[in-house]
C-alpha positions, 0 to 999 in steps of 0.5 A: 746583426752586423752593427749597421742597424740604426736602432741597435747603434743608437741603443749601443751609444747609450752605454758607451759612456760606461766603456773606457775609450781604449777598450778593445772590446768596443771596436767597430770590427767586433760588430761586423758580420763575418758569416761565421755563425752559419758555418758554426751551426753547420759544423755542430749539426754535422760533427757534434751530434750529441748536442740536442739543443742550442739557444741562439740569443739575438737582439731581435735580428734573425739571419735569413739563413736561420731555420727557426722551425728546428 
């Protein structure tokens, strides 16, 4: 989830040739885990009660704090 997974990094490297070298969207800090999603989900649950469904799309990694029973 935070860019440290060796399999994910290898898959990402396959597509680096299609990204220009100076492109800021491909910098390492973009893939760092900032733990923001946990607080975002809490905020939605507390302050956005009109939201009924959220689709959380990942590369196969689920954070340990994610309750998949909901």
